C-alpha positions in Angstrom: 0.0 0.0 0.0 1.0 3.6 -0.6 0.2 6.6 1.6 -1.6 9.4 -0.4 -1.7 12.9 1.1 -4.2 15.7 0.4 -5.2 19.0 1.9 -8.0 18.9 4.5 -11.1 20.4 2.8 -11.3 23.0 5.6 -7.8 24.3 4.8 -7.3 27.7 3.2 -3.9 28.8 1.9 -2.7 32.2 1.0 0.9 32.8 -0.2 2.5 36.2 0.5 6.1 37.1 -0.4 7.3 33.5 -0.5 5.6 32.5 2.8 2.1 31.2 3.4 -0.7 31.7 5.9 -2.9 28.7 6.5 -6.3 28.8 8.1 -8.1 25.7 9.2 -11.7 26.8 9.1 -13.0 24.0 11.4 -10.7 24.7 14.2 -10.2 28.4 13.4 -6.5 28.1 13.8 -3.9 29.9 11.8 -0.5 28.6 10.8 2.4 30.1 9.0 4.5 28.1 6.6 7.7 28.8 4.7 8.1 28.8 0.9 8.7 25.1 0.8 5.5 24.5 2.9 3.5 26.6 0.4 4.9 24.5 -2.6 3.9 21.3 -0.7 0.4 22.5 0.3 -0.2 23.8 -3.3 0.8 20.5 -4.7 -1.7 18.8 -2.3 -4.7 20.4 -4.0 -4.8 17.0 -5.6 -3.7 13.7 -3.8 0.0 13.1 -3.9 2.5 10.5 -2.6 5.7 11.2 -0.6 7.6 10.2 -3.8 5.7 12.8 -5.9 6.2 15.6 -3.3 9.8 14.7 -2.8 10.5 14.9 -6.5 8.8 18.3 -6.7 10.7 19.8 -3.9 14.1 18.3 -5.0 13.6 19.8 -8.5 12.3 23.2 -7.4 14.8 23.9 -4.6 17.9 22.1 -6.0 18.4 19.9 -3.0 19.3 16.2 -2.9 16.5 13.6 -2.9 17.4 12.5 0.6 17.2 16.1 2.0 14.0 16.7 0.2 12.5 13.5 1.4 13.4 14.3 5.1 11.9 17.8 4.8 8.8 16.8 3.1 8.2 13.8 5.6 8.7 16.1 8.6 6.4 18.7 7.2 3.7 16.2 6.3 3.9 14.6 9.8 3.3 18.1 11.4 0.5 18.9 9.0 -1.3 15.5 9.6 -1.0 16.1 13.4 -2.5 19.6 13.0 -5.3 18.2 10.8 -4.2 20.3 7.8 -3.4 17.3 5.7 -5.1 13.9 5.4 -3.2 10.7 4.9 -4.9 7.7 3.2 -3.5 4.3 2.5 -4.4 2.9 -1.0 
């Protein structure tokens, strides 16, 4: 099985000067994310796998695949814990 990630339907994202402001409508909580976080959350408008997201971050920010995977995994874990992102096994 593969884990697919997608944005929570209550998530709203606004990018401003390379950073993002995230609002979870259900909990009424605000979050701020850096440029990489904006890239990941924008990609999650449609379901993506860790491999998909890692490739996108590695290509866009010229980092190694290992560094990209570590960053993406940590970001996704925090977002899943905050109910900003959903993880589904398929």
